[in-house]
C-alpha positions, 0 to 999 in steps of 0.5 A, spaced: 615 413 907 618 407 905 615 400 908 619 394 909 626 392 909 632 396 906 639 393 905 644 399 905 652 399 903 655 405 905 662 408 907 663 407 914 662 414 917 655 415 914 654 408 917 656 410 924 652 417 923 646 413 921 646 408 927 647 414 932 641 418 929 637 411 928 637 410 936 636 418 937 643 420 939 647 426 936 651 426 930 657 427 935 656 421 938 657 417 932 664 417 933 663 412 939 661 407 934 667 403 931 665 400 924 670 396 920 671 395 913 666 390 910 662 389 916 655 387 917 650 391 922 643 391 922 638 396 925 631 394 927 625 396 931 624 393 938 619 388 938 617 390 931 614 397 934 616 403 930 617 407 936 623 403 939 629 403 934 634 398 936 641 395 933 640 388 932 647 387 930 653 391 929 660 391 926 660 383 925 666 381 921 665 376 915 670 372 919 667 371 926 667 366 932 661 361 932 657 365 937 658 371 933 656 367 927 649 365 931 648 372 933 648 374 926 644 368 923 639 370 928 638 377 926 638 375 918 633 370 919 629 375 923 630 380 917 628 375 912 622 373 916 619 380 916 619 380 909 627 382 907 630 378 902 637 376 901 639 375 893 643 369 891 649 371 887 650 368 880 657 368 877 658 368 870 661 362 868 668 362 864 668 362 857 672 356 854 676 357 848 
């Protein structure tokens, strides 16, 4: 079994099934979880207790209103405080001729 936080990038249908199964629903019920392209979702445990899977954030777009950004930022900060890490992206510098 894995310990710690995991980042997963997947197809939307897989993400919907994963979320449904995470909280104990059937695969058939996953169709009710709408998931847009390039959205962010966070699965977690309620009160850090592994017996209580929960969804902290679902289908959050990259272009959201202020309150949605606050909710996403709190979820990301919680993930980082629990040992998760968001790597800094480094972009290649253009080559000058």
